N, CA, C and O of each residue as an XYZ file, in Angstrom:
884
protein
N      -8.872     63.424    -28.504
C      -7.601     62.613    -28.062
C      -8.246     61.221    -27.427
O      -9.375     61.214    -26.936
N      -7.571     60.283    -27.479
C      -8.581     59.161    -27.401
C      -7.943     58.662    -25.532
O      -6.716     58.643    -25.438
N      -8.462     58.430    -24.680
C      -7.999     58.180    -23.202
C      -8.701     56.346    -23.032
O      -9.557     55.606    -23.518
N      -7.723     56.369    -22.095
C      -7.794     54.693    -21.483
C      -8.372     54.720    -20.918
O      -8.221     55.700    -20.189
N      -9.510     53.900    -20.579
C     -10.082     54.161    -19.088
C      -9.238     52.510    -18.538
O      -9.014     51.367    -18.938
N      -8.980     53.607    -17.128
C      -8.063     52.685    -16.207
C      -8.734     51.974    -14.887
O      -8.169     51.475    -13.914
N     -10.330     52.115    -15.228
C     -11.056     51.778    -13.936
C     -11.577     50.674    -14.388
O     -12.505     50.323    -13.660
N     -11.355     49.801    -15.470
C     -12.115     48.846    -16.651
C     -11.760     47.787    -14.735
O     -11.015     48.221    -13.856
N     -12.338     46.824    -14.677
C     -12.408     45.796    -13.794
C     -11.573     44.410    -14.246
O     -11.563     43.928    -15.378
N     -11.053     44.029    -13.362
C      -9.536     43.134    -14.076
C     -10.476     41.570    -13.745
O     -11.042     41.152    -12.735
N     -10.312     41.070    -15.000
C     -11.255     39.426    -14.978
C     -10.049     38.327    -14.409
O      -8.889     38.303    -14.819
N     -10.732     37.284    -13.188
C     -10.411     36.751    -12.593
C     -10.694     35.346    -12.723
O     -11.826     35.111    -12.300
N     -10.123     34.368    -13.127
C     -10.709     33.544    -13.442
C     -11.374     32.624    -12.061
O     -11.030     32.438    -10.893
N     -12.327     32.260    -12.797
C     -13.003     31.715    -11.465
C     -12.573     29.799    -11.381
O     -12.491     29.288    -12.498
N     -12.388     29.082    -10.487
C     -12.526     27.781    -10.430
C     -13.156     26.445    -11.109
O     -14.311     26.421    -11.533
N     -12.444     25.556    -11.155
C     -14.031     24.818    -11.798
C     -14.809     24.136    -11.253
O     -15.655     23.423    -11.793
N     -14.498     24.356     -9.472
C     -15.594     23.867     -9.029
C     -16.424     24.953     -8.760
O     -17.418     24.584     -8.134
N     -16.406     26.027     -8.966
C     -17.359     27.241     -8.552
C     -18.342     27.318    -10.128
O     -19.566     27.434    -10.177
N     -17.589     27.236    -11.077
C     -18.211     27.297    -12.070
C     -18.781     26.022    -12.266
O     -19.348     25.984    -13.358
N     -18.867     24.778    -11.530
C     -19.483     24.163    -11.379
C     -21.006     24.455    -10.682
O     -22.092     24.220    -11.212
N     -20.741     25.091     -9.214
C     -21.927     25.176     -8.296
C     -22.276     26.020     -8.926
O     -23.447     25.704     -9.138
N     -22.048     27.241     -9.586
C     -22.998     28.254    -10.346
C     -23.730     27.601    -11.138
O     -24.949     27.575    -10.968
N     -23.204     27.032    -12.027
C     -24.327     26.621    -13.367
C     -25.186     25.375    -12.533
O     -26.216     25.011    -13.101
N     -24.945     24.896    -11.620
C     -26.382     23.906    -11.008
C     -26.848     25.077    -10.348
O     -28.078     25.078    -10.290
N     -26.241     26.216     -9.756
C     -27.546     27.173     -9.081
C     -28.328     28.048     -9.736
O     -29.155     28.814     -9.242
N     -27.952     27.865    -11.205
C     -28.595     28.969    -12.116
C     -29.591     27.716    -13.340
O     -29.996     27.916    -14.485
N     -29.682     26.596    -12.535
C     -30.378     25.520    -13.241
C     -31.475     25.443    -13.846
O     -31.780     25.195    -15.013
N     -32.338     25.808    -12.441
C     -33.761     25.742    -12.330
C     -33.826     26.314    -10.770
O     -32.908     26.732    -10.064
N     -35.180     26.185    -10.505
C     -36.032     26.567     -9.053
C     -35.201     25.816     -7.913
O     -34.865     26.411     -6.889
N     -34.968     24.817     -8.088
C     -34.116     23.682     -7.550
C     -32.817     23.932     -7.273
O     -32.398     23.430     -6.230
N     -31.796     24.800     -8.157
C     -31.008     25.197     -8.501
C     -29.637     25.177     -7.037
O     -28.546     24.611     -6.976
N     -30.358     26.049     -6.075
C     -29.532     26.912     -5.106
C     -28.988     25.827     -4.076
O     -27.810     25.819     -3.721
N     -30.120     24.733     -3.534
C     -30.316     24.097     -3.048
C     -29.234     22.523     -3.352
O     -28.373     22.065     -2.599
N     -29.717     21.962     -4.796
C     -28.690     21.098     -5.145
C     -27.198     21.634     -5.009
O     -26.382     21.121     -4.242
N     -26.878     22.920     -5.987
C     -25.724     23.220     -5.272
C     -25.208     23.722     -4.196
O     -24.075     24.192     -4.296
N     -25.964     23.761     -2.757
C     -25.297     23.494     -1.911
C     -25.125     21.681     -1.621
O     -24.043     21.097     -1.568
N     -26.301     21.128     -1.484
C     -25.749     19.735     -2.124
C     -24.601     19.302     -2.499
O     -23.851     18.496     -1.947
N     -24.464     20.023     -3.722
C     -23.360     19.268     -4.649
C     -21.861     19.402     -3.758
O     -21.036     18.506     -3.581
N     -21.806     20.912     -3.238
C     -20.680     21.427     -2.155
C     -20.189     20.589     -1.502
O     -19.032     20.181     -1.609
N     -21.290     20.102     -0.485
C     -21.531     19.072      0.636
C     -21.058     17.736      0.566
O     -20.372     17.040      1.314
N     -21.752     17.521     -0.821
C     -21.330     16.129     -1.399
C     -19.390     15.921     -1.697
O     -18.645     14.981     -1.419
N     -19.134     17.198     -2.334
C     -17.576     17.408     -2.707
C     -16.991     17.185     -1.387
O     -16.326     16.163     -1.218
N     -17.151     17.987     -0.464
C     -16.487     17.787      0.569
C     -15.969     16.250      1.313
O     -14.899     15.684      1.536
N     -17.499     15.972      1.540
C     -17.873     14.551      2.244
C     -16.422     13.808      1.314
O     -15.421     13.475      1.948
N     -16.491     13.642     -0.062
C     -16.506     12.733     -0.949
C     -14.342     12.889     -0.733
O     -13.444     12.048     -0.693
N     -14.371     14.104     -0.670
C     -12.516     14.252     -0.890
C     -11.808     14.081      0.791
O     -10.720     13.560      1.036
N     -12.532     14.531      1.556
C     -12.173     14.171      2.840
C     -12.534     12.518      3.196
O     -12.077     12.152      4.279
N     -13.232     11.568      2.482
C     -14.091     10.427      2.579
C     -11.796      9.854      1.805
O     -11.017      9.130      2.425
N     -11.519     10.555      0.429
C     -10.344      9.660      0.114
C      -9.020     10.293      0.717
O      -8.004      9.600      0.778
N      -9.024     11.386      1.088
C      -7.865     11.476      2.326
C      -8.232     11.035      3.449
O      -7.188     11.218      4.076
N      -8.958     10.577      4.192
C      -9.157      9.224      5.152
C      -8.191      8.205      4.544
O      -7.029      7.859      4.759
N      -9.165      7.875      3.694
C      -8.224      6.542      3.730
C      -6.834      6.244      2.825
O      -6.385      5.177      2.407
N      -6.397      7.457      2.710
C      -4.816      7.518      2.326
C      -4.075      8.064      3.391
O      -2.859      7.874      3.414
N      -4.704      8.801      4.396
C      -3.732      8.400      5.385
C      -3.454      7.613      6.558
O      -2.454      7.676      7.272
N      -4.849      6.575      6.716
C      -5.027      5.540      7.498
C      -4.380      4.221      6.685
O      -4.006      3.265      7.363
N      -4.243      4.179      5.115
C      -3.798      3.021      4.615
C      -2.364      3.580      3.639
O      -1.288      3.773      4.205
N      -2.506      3.765      2.361
C      -0.885      4.131      1.812
C      -0.328      4.576      2.456
O       0.600      3.913      2.921
N      -0.486      5.787      2.850
C       0.679      6.552      3.451
C       0.834      5.997      4.888
O       1.505      6.780      5.561
N       0.494      5.063      5.480
C       1.034      4.618      6.911
C       1.863      3.442      6.683
O       2.931      3.194      7.243
N       1.204      2.674      5.717
C       2.013      1.024      5.254
C       3.406      2.309      4.739
O       4.457      2.557      5.329
N       3.061      2.679      3.932
C       4.602      3.550      3.569
C       5.558      3.894      4.484
O       6.611      3.264      4.588
N       5.126      5.350      5.514
C       5.921      5.764      6.184
C       6.305      4.299      7.404
O       7.270      4.444      8.155
N       5.514      3.051      7.471
C       5.891      2.241      8.621
C       7.081      1.664      7.814
O       8.027      1.478      8.579
N       7.390      1.287      6.430
C       8.317      0.837      5.957
C       9.569      1.305      6.038
O      10.650      0.745      6.219
N       9.128      2.862      5.812
C      10.692      3.479      5.751
C      11.349      3.599      7.141
O      12.521      3.380      7.448
N      10.387      3.972      7.857
C      11.039      4.200      9.719
C      11.576      2.741     10.111
O      12.370      2.622     11.044
N      11.164      1.729      9.440
C      11.180      0.085      9.934
C      10.626     -0.274     11.065
O      11.236     -0.998     11.853
N       8.989      0.326     11.388
C       8.656      0.340     12.708
C       7.006     -0.379     12.280
O       6.533     -0.277     11.148
N       6.472     -0.923     13.159
C       5.439     -1.931     12.893
C       3.962     -0.628     12.234
O       3.835      0.443     12.827
N       3.367     -0.852     11.461
C       2.196     -0.224     11.544
C       1.455     -0.048     12.940
O       0.489      0.685     12.727
N       1.479     -0.220     13.572
C       0.398     -0.036     14.809
C       1.096      0.659     15.833
O       0.428      1.338     16.613
N       2.319      0.602     15.957
C       3.094      1.678     16.244
C       3.161      3.268     16.123
O       3.564      3.993     17.033
N       2.677      3.752     14.776
C       2.551      4.881     14.301
C       1.043      4.941     14.220
O       0.668      5.330     13.114
N      -0.171      4.601     15.282
C      -1.007      5.009     15.279
C      -1.487      6.350     16.021
O      -2.498      7.016     15.799
N      -0.645      6.518     16.804
C      -1.613      8.169     17.221
C      -0.760      9.029     15.816
O      -1.194     10.170     15.660
N       0.028      8.741     15.117
C       0.065      9.842     14.371
C      -1.045      9.327     12.917
O      -0.845      9.955     11.877
N      -1.938      8.443     12.896
C      -2.560      8.486     12.183
C      -3.872      9.228     12.067
O      -4.499      9.841     11.203
N      -4.040      8.763     13.801
C      -5.393      9.512     15.341
C      -5.399     10.955     14.452
O      -6.180     11.460     13.646
N      -4.192     11.310     14.999
C      -3.479     13.138     14.350
C      -4.065     13.570     12.943
O      -4.828     14.531     12.832
N      -3.648     12.780     11.865
C      -4.157     13.060     10.764
C      -5.103     13.330     10.334
O      -5.302     14.160      9.448
N      -6.295     12.300     11.204
C      -7.491     12.079     10.490
C      -8.078     13.167     11.539
O      -8.745     14.086     11.064
N      -7.891     13.120     12.785
C      -8.307     14.551     13.527
C      -8.469     15.718     13.135
O      -9.367     16.515     13.407
N      -6.972     15.884     12.036
C      -6.500     17.477     11.473
C      -7.873     16.991     10.127
O      -8.496     17.988      9.763
N      -8.247     15.915      9.570
C      -8.889     16.269      8.160
C     -10.070     16.442      8.850
O     -10.660     17.218      8.098
N     -10.645     16.281      9.574
C     -12.354     16.280      9.631
C     -12.236     17.850     10.233
O     -13.091     18.605      9.770
N     -11.041     18.613     11.463
C     -11.702     19.691     11.195
C     -11.101     20.656     10.168
O     -11.344     21.862     10.210
N     -10.347     20.122      9.291
C     -10.682     20.760      7.844
C     -11.929     20.715      7.322
O     -12.594     21.662      6.904
N     -12.233     19.493      7.370
C     -13.836     19.259      6.078
C     -14.834     20.410      7.097
O     -15.521     21.242      6.504
N     -14.835     20.369      8.481
C     -15.688     20.950      9.490
C     -15.887     22.363      9.100
O     -16.973     22.902      8.882
N     -14.411     23.037      9.021
C     -13.863     24.027      8.788
C     -14.221     24.578      7.740
O     -14.477     25.782      7.705
N     -14.309     23.733      6.622
C     -14.898     24.596      5.265
C     -16.295     24.092      4.821
O     -16.861     24.764      3.958
N     -16.856     23.106      5.252
C     -18.189     23.260      5.281
C     -19.394     24.596      5.937
O     -20.512     24.884      5.509
N     -18.370     25.375      7.466
C     -18.682     26.003      8.441
C     -18.744     27.218      7.737
O     -19.618     28.081      7.653
N     -17.634     27.097      7.254
C     -17.046     28.607      6.313
C     -18.138     28.797      5.456
O     -18.618     29.927      5.366
N     -18.535     28.000      4.906
C     -18.624     28.170      3.425
C     -20.456     28.513      3.421
O     -20.939     29.331      2.637
N     -21.229     27.795      4.347
C     -22.508     28.093      4.722
C     -23.368     28.938      5.819
O     -24.565     28.954      6.107
N     -22.141     29.684      6.338
C     -22.033     30.671      7.088
C     -21.273     31.639      7.191
O     -20.223     31.336      6.623
N     -21.184     33.346      7.897
C     -19.927     34.149      7.550
C     -19.022     33.828      8.626
O     -18.089     34.569      8.936
N     -19.339     32.499      9.326
C     -18.267     32.108     10.149
C     -17.029     31.407      9.842
O     -17.044     30.189      9.668
N     -15.382     32.459      9.721
C     -14.676     31.845      9.379
C     -13.861     30.782     10.712
O     -12.987     31.179     11.483
N     -14.397     29.528     10.672
C     -14.194     28.700     11.180
C     -12.642     28.671     11.680
O     -12.300     28.699     12.862
N     -11.773     28.611     10.562
C      -9.764     28.060     10.389
C      -9.525     29.399     11.038
O      -8.423     29.733     10.604
N      -9.923     30.262     11.773
C      -9.156     31.508     12.522
C      -9.787     31.298     13.677
O      -8.964     31.363     14.591
N     -10.936     31.060     14.089
C     -10.997     30.839     15.393
C     -10.582     29.449     15.672
O     -10.506     29.310     16.893
N     -10.314     28.482     15.111
C      -9.257     26.988     15.255
C      -7.877     27.766     15.776
O      -7.216     27.937     16.800
N      -7.895     28.050     14.635
C      -5.746     28.703     14.968
C      -6.144     29.648     16.108
O      -5.296     30.015     16.921
N      -7.197     29.978     16.167
C      -7.043     31.310     17.542
C      -6.586     30.555     18.697
O      -5.620     30.847     19.402
N      -7.657     29.186     18.881
C      -7.681     28.780     20.112
C      -6.478     27.882     20.745
O      -6.096     27.527     21.860
N      -6.038     27.693     19.129
C      -4.957     26.437     19.131
C      -3.513     27.580     19.985
O      -2.619     27.348     20.799
N      -4.027     28.931     19.146
C      -2.303     29.578     19.910
C      -2.606     30.050     21.369
O      -1.556     30.091     22.010
N      -3.728     30.430     22.125
C      -4.076     30.696     23.497
C      -3.898     29.350     23.693
O      -3.117     29.320     24.644
N      -4.216     27.860     23.280
C      -3.823     26.562     24.178
C      -2.242     26.011     23.992
O      -1.918     24.925     24.472
N      -1.180     26.944     23.172
C      -0.349     26.570     23.312
C       0.511     27.721     23.820
O       1.730     27.543     23.818
N       0.001     28.926     24.272
C       0.630     29.891     24.536
C       0.267     29.310     26.346
O       1.317     29.225     26.983
N      -0.738     29.010     27.001
C      -1.281     28.508     27.844
C      -0.206     27.089     28.514
O       0.095     27.123     29.707
N       0.155     26.236     27.866
C       0.467     25.493     27.838
C       2.023     26.145     28.309
O       2.579     26.311     29.395
N       2.305     26.349     27.203
C       4.311     26.865     27.813
C       4.020     27.270     29.109
O       4.605     26.681     30.018
N       3.279     28.108     29.365
C       3.414     29.445     30.581
C       2.783     28.297     31.585
O       3.312     28.623     32.648
N       2.045     27.260     31.846
C       2.091     26.138     33.283
C       2.676     25.138     32.644
O       2.059     24.092     32.846
N       3.611     25.006     31.952
C       4.733     23.545     31.567
C       4.941     23.210     32.858
O       4.053     22.391     33.096
N       5.537     23.348     33.751
C       6.455     23.832     35.093
C       4.981     22.839     36.342
O       5.171     21.825     37.014
N       4.034     23.432     36.246
C       3.062     23.416     36.631
C       2.270     21.689     36.641
O       2.061     20.824     37.491
N       1.975     21.898     34.881
C       1.537     20.781     34.350
C       2.954     19.625     34.826
O       3.119     18.916     35.819
N       3.370     19.746     34.215
C       4.622     18.724     34.579
C       4.602     18.057     36.029
O       4.540     16.890     36.417
N       4.671     19.127     36.574
C       4.969     18.544     38.305
C       3.614     17.346     38.371
O       3.650     16.127     38.537
N       2.544     18.217     38.181
C       1.162     17.270     38.243
C       1.043     15.832     37.820
O       0.638     14.884     38.494
N       1.715     15.855     35.868
C       1.634     14.281     35.749
C       2.453     13.906     36.369
O       2.067     12.805     36.762
N       3.830     14.181     36.925
C       4.544     13.504     37.549
C       3.989     12.386     38.719
O       4.028     11.178     38.956
N       3.402     13.768     39.327
C       2.834     13.114     40.574
C       1.848     11.949     40.129
O       1.676     11.003     40.897
N       1.231     11.997     38.968
C       0.093     10.735     38.916
C       0.865      9.524     38.120
O       0.446      8.369     38.199
N       1.957      9.852     37.392
C       2.787      8.369     37.447
C       3.744      8.044     38.723
O       4.415      7.012     38.731
N       3.771      8.809     39.614
C       4.232      8.389     41.337
C       3.105      7.276     41.814
O       3.124      6.046     41.870
N       2.474      7.913     42.015
C       1.179      7.187     42.020
C       1.233      5.901     41.322
O       1.360      4.967     42.113
N       1.189      5.635     40.365
C       0.848      4.408     39.815
C       1.554      3.940     39.493
O       1.092      2.938     38.946
N       3.315      3.962     39.380
C       4.512      3.616     39.463
C       4.791      3.089     41.162
O       4.745      1.949     41.623
N       5.016      4.072     41.674
C       4.983      3.431     42.984
C       6.543      3.606     43.324
O       6.616      2.677     44.129
N       7.652      4.058     43.289
C       8.846      4.451     43.454
C       9.290      4.545     45.014
O      10.408      4.339     45.487
N       8.129      4.905     45.653
C       8.792      4.878     46.979
C       7.526      4.682     47.784
O       6.416      4.449     47.306
N       7.797      4.791     48.934
C       6.279      5.725     49.545
C       6.786      6.213     50.764
O       7.926      6.013     51.185
N       5.759      6.960     51.401
C       5.947      7.549     52.881
C       6.016      6.888     53.704
O       5.259      6.067     54.223
N       7.561      7.436     53.978
C       8.410      6.898     55.644
C       9.527      6.770     55.056
O      10.584      7.226     55.493
N       9.394      6.140     54.013
C      11.017      5.542     53.016
C      12.090      6.485     52.960
O      11.852      7.679     52.782
N      13.362      6.006     53.109
C      14.428      7.037     52.976
C      14.934      7.155     51.785
O      14.872      5.971     51.456
N      15.575      7.906     50.524
C      15.198      7.992     49.650
C      16.866      9.392     49.444
O      17.084     10.353     50.182
N      17.668      8.963     48.263
C      19.060      9.849     48.257
C      18.844      9.912     46.706
O      17.961      9.421     46.004
N      19.854     10.617     46.423
C      19.967     10.798     44.535
C      21.525     11.289     44.341
O      21.942     12.396     44.002
N      22.312      9.975     44.704
C      23.594     10.469     44.536
C      24.199     10.523     42.711
O      23.770      9.801     41.811
N      25.264     11.579     42.583
C      26.054     11.587     43.839
C      25.945     12.961     44.293
O      26.931     13.664     44.515
N      24.285     13.484     44.482
C      24.270     14.778     45.839
C      24.178     14.209     46.979
O      24.030     12.992     47.087
N      24.230     14.772     47.673
C      24.553     14.677     48.909
C      23.152     14.715     50.087
O      23.026     14.677     51.311
N      22.321     14.804     48.979
C      20.762     14.959     49.607
C      20.286     13.754     49.846
O      20.361     12.910     48.953
N      19.764     13.470     50.966
C      19.562     12.101     51.601
C      18.390     12.650     52.713
O      18.580     13.483     53.599
N      17.025     11.880     52.379
C      15.911     12.326     53.965
C      14.940     11.336     54.056
O      14.980     10.425     53.229
N      13.958     11.349     55.025
C      12.658     10.400     55.014
C      11.820     11.389     54.263
O      11.812     12.614     54.381
N      11.127     10.634     53.478
C       9.763     10.676     52.394
C       8.266     11.444     53.968
O       7.425     10.645     54.379
N       8.277     12.472     54.356
C       7.540     12.490     55.400
C       5.981     13.175     54.442
O       4.864     13.028     54.938
N       6.189     13.947     52.970
C       4.759     14.244     52.760
C       4.972     14.074     51.036
O       5.989     13.804     50.397
N       3.683     14.329     50.622
C       3.430     13.713     48.810
C       2.303     14.802     48.737
O       1.248     14.693     49.362
N       2.681     16.099     47.740
C       1.843     16.533     47.619
C       1.741     16.477     45.898
O       2.739     16.020     45.340
N       0.723     16.864     45.125
C       0.860     17.404     43.725
C       1.679     18.437     43.421
O       1.172     19.241     42.639
N       2.979     18.723     43.846
C       3.980     19.001     43.338
C       5.465     19.256     44.022
O       6.419     19.769     43.438
N       5.451     18.801     45.341
C       6.466     18.824     45.805
C       6.555     17.002     46.359
O       5.618     16.214     46.232
N       7.912     16.664     46.966
C       7.998     15.775     47.928
C       8.591     16.006     49.295
O       9.779     15.704     49.183
N       8.458     16.218     49.974
C       9.095     16.827     51.139
C       9.946     15.658     51.932
O       9.607     14.591     52.445
N      11.306     16.400     51.788
C      12.275     14.639     52.775
C      12.604     15.612     53.891
O      12.921     16.798     53.801
N      12.454     14.830     54.987
C      13.254     15.316     56.280
C      14.997     14.750     56.609
O      15.402     13.663     57.021
N      15.806     16.120     56.187
C      16.846     15.222     56.646
C      17.885     14.467     58.134
O      17.425     14.628     59.265
N      18.581     14.066     58.043
C      19.102     13.827     59.200
C      19.171     14.873     60.389
O      18.713     14.701     61.518
N      19.988     16.248     59.801
C      19.846     17.534     60.650
C      18.852     17.912     61.524
O      18.820     18.486     62.613
N      17.745     17.259     60.473
C      16.061     17.965     61.163
C      15.695     18.665     60.076
O      14.593     19.152     60.325
N      16.044     18.960     59.026
C      15.503     20.181     58.028
C      14.445     19.292     56.875
O      14.213     18.100     56.677
N      13.893     20.815     56.165
C      12.937     19.944     55.528
C      12.995     20.400     54.128
O      12.870     21.609     53.930
N      13.198     19.458     52.943
C      13.663     19.882     51.520
C      12.459     19.485     50.786
O      12.120     18.301     50.785
N      11.729     20.450     50.111
C      11.010     20.190     49.010
C      11.443     19.558     47.885
O      12.501     20.086     47.545
N      11.054     18.460     46.959
C      12.075     18.100     46.304
C      10.487     17.913     45.271
O       9.435     17.336     45.548
N      11.035     18.899     43.674
C       9.708     18.800     42.680
C       9.626     17.448     42.217
O      10.545     16.661     42.441
N       8.537     17.099     41.554
C       8.336     15.867     41.676
C       9.104     15.311     40.156
O       9.697     14.241     40.025
N       8.939     16.164     39.290
C       9.778     15.784     38.472
C      11.565     15.284     38.261
O      12.196     14.819     37.312
N      11.965     15.712     39.862
C      13.282     15.392     40.264
C      13.132     13.383     39.579
O      14.030     12.822     38.950
N      12.205     12.938     39.845
C      12.252     11.545     40.276
C      12.344     11.198     38.974
O      13.069     10.204     39.027
N      12.061     11.390     37.781
C      11.862     11.382     36.469
C      13.119     11.636     35.977
O      13.295     11.073     34.896
N      14.264     12.414     36.450
C      15.242     12.954     36.017
C      16.519     12.477     36.638
O      17.517     12.914     36.064
N      16.739     11.718     37.630
C      17.320     11.566     38.554
C      17.961     10.332     38.795
O      17.070      9.718     38.208
N      19.031      9.083     39.286
C      19.278      8.816     39.888
C      18.350      8.838     41.494
O      17.971      9.785     42.184
N      18.228      7.450     41.656
C      17.291      7.438     43.030
C      17.564      6.167     43.952
O      17.320      5.032     43.543
N      17.904      6.332     44.782
C      18.168      5.396     46.089
C      17.434      5.294     47.003
O      17.206      6.194     47.812
N      16.903      4.064     47.013
C      15.412      3.928     48.111
C      16.030      3.365     49.460
O      17.160      2.900     49.309
N      15.610      3.322     50.522
C      15.786      2.218     51.683
C      14.463      2.254     52.145
O      13.961      3.309     52.531
N      13.654      0.834     52.136
C      12.836      0.428     52.759
C      12.886      0.504     54.543
O      13.635     -0.029     55.362
N      11.426      1.654     54.707
C      11.440      1.140     56.415
C      10.185      0.669     56.643
O       9.387      0.478     55.725
N       9.858      0.397     58.179
C       9.079     -0.358     58.755
C       7.715      1.074     58.822
O       6.764      0.941     59.592
N       7.769      1.590     58.453
C       7.200      3.006     58.829
C       6.282      3.666     57.464
O       5.517      4.626     57.372
N       6.822      2.543     56.399
C       6.287      2.997     55.102
C       4.605      3.171     54.997
O       3.824      2.390     55.541
N       4.263      4.160     54.320
C       3.038      4.092     53.884
C       2.370      4.298     52.298
O       2.913      5.054     51.492
N       1.537      3.781     52.076
C       0.897      4.128     50.915
C       0.570      5.384     50.023
O      -0.272      6.129     50.524
N       1.074      5.766     48.794
C       1.223      6.859     48.599
C       0.000      7.780     48.056
O       0.025      8.999     47.886
N      -1.316      6.686     47.776
C      -2.816      7.527     47.919
C      -3.074      7.950     49.033
O      -3.434      9.107     49.247
N      -2.912      6.993     49.979
C      -3.747      7.606     51.335
C      -2.750      8.851     51.850
O      -3.551      9.681     52.279
N      -1.835      9.219     51.967
C      -0.701     10.268     51.741
C      -1.339     11.431     51.317
O      -1.143     12.450     51.979
N      -2.193     11.483     50.170
C      -2.414     12.282     49.682
C      -4.410     12.669     50.059
O      -5.038     13.697     49.804
N      -4.792     11.643     50.585
C      -6.478     11.918     51.163
C      -6.158     12.560     52.580
O      -6.789     13.427     53.185
N      -4.732     11.735     53.018
C      -4.641     12.443     54.849
C      -3.338     12.742     55.082
O      -2.431     12.104     54.548
N      -3.074     14.022     56.133
C      -1.818     14.091     56.326
C      -1.057     12.778     57.033
O      -1.682     11.764     57.345
N       0.111     12.910     57.201
C       0.647     11.881     57.315
C       1.625     12.289     58.576
O       2.255     13.334     58.412
N       1.850     11.491     59.984
C       1.881     11.913     60.841
C       2.880     11.148     61.819
O       3.827     11.587     62.472
N       2.206      9.483     61.675
C       2.747      8.506     62.882
C       3.956      8.391     62.793
O       4.358      9.297     62.063
N       4.988      7.603     63.228
C       5.900      6.563     63.331
C       6.661      7.631     62.677
O       6.705      7.078     61.578
N       7.137      8.456     62.538
C       8.188      9.503     61.546
C       9.113     10.312     62.574
O       9.950     11.143     62.222
N       8.845      9.958     63.851
C      10.209     10.777     64.864
C      11.184      9.676     65.505
O      11.946      9.820     66.461
N      10.870      8.135     64.442
C      12.028      7.385     64.445
C      13.161      7.843     64.265
O      13.260      8.874     63.599
N      14.366      7.198     64.817
C      15.989      7.881     64.192
C      15.874      7.521     62.647
O      15.082      6.697     62.190
N      16.557      8.078     62.102
C      16.986      7.894     60.315
C      18.188      7.030     60.780
O      18.703      7.139     61.893
N      18.628      6.067     59.716
C      19.661      5.421     59.486
C      19.673      4.135     60.227
O      20.727      3.506     60.321
N      18.406      3.637     60.840
C      18.794      2.522     62.172
C      17.822      1.590     61.077
O      16.956      1.962     60.286
N      18.371      0.188     61.399
C      18.077     -0.649     60.701
C      16.685     -1.073     60.658
O      16.232     -0.759     61.759
N      15.794     -1.606     59.987
C      14.627     -1.903     60.360
C      14.098     -2.781     59.328
O      14.451     -2.424     58.204
N      13.014     -4.307     59.371
C      13.219     -4.586     58.635
C      12.043     -4.085     57.905
O      11.245     -3.257     58.345
N      11.997     -4.740     56.577
C      10.889     -4.203     55.332
C       9.655     -4.565     55.657
O       9.193     -5.618     56.097
N       8.997     -3.119     55.261
C       7.325     -3.149     55.114
C       6.854     -4.692     55.130
O       7.521     -5.448     54.425
N       5.956     -5.152     55.737
C       5.103     -6.056     55.145
C       4.065     -5.828     53.905
O       3.488     -4.744     53.824
N       3.851     -6.751     53.034
C       2.898     -6.798     51.932
C       1.457     -7.670     51.940
O       0.716     -7.647     50.958
C-alpha cells in the first residue's frame, strides 16, 4: 500500500529582497560583505525617501486639509521623522545582531507610559509651578480668591506642589498649583508682595502679620 509522507517540509516563498541578498552573498568571496552593505544601503535609501515624503508632500497635503500653515505642523513632522529614525535603527540592529530592538523600544515606551500615568498628578503640579514662575499671575503676599467659591486668602508660600494661603480667620489652605490654570482667580496686590523665585530660594516670613483686607498701595516695580 502506498503511503503519504506527511513530514514533507512546506515550501515558503521568500521575498524579493531576501533572494537578492542571498544571490549577492553567494556571488564570491566578497559576497557576504556586499550582501550586508546592500542591505544597509536599502535601509538608508527607503528611510531617506520616507523622510522626504513625511516632511514634504504629506505635510503640505495635511496643511491644506486642516487649513493651517505648515509651520504649525512642525511638531507632527518632527515626531514622524523621529519614528522613522527609530524604525531604521531597529531594522539595522535587528539584522546585524541577535538583539530585537523593536521589542526593547516597545517595552521602554510601555514602562514610560505607565510611569507617566502613575505620576501624572505630581508631574502636572511641577509643570504648573514652572509656568507660574514664568507667567507670574501673583506674588507671595498678594491676596487671591477663586469666585464663586468662598476661598480667599493671602499667599504666604509657594512650593513645587502647593500654594499656601492664609485665610482671614487664621487658617492655612494648601491649593494645588494646577488649580490656577483651571479656575478664575481674582488677585489683590499688596505692599508686602515678594517675587516667586525668591520664595523658592528661602522662606518668606516678613510682613505677613499685616491685617488682611486693609487697603494698601500697590508694590513698586
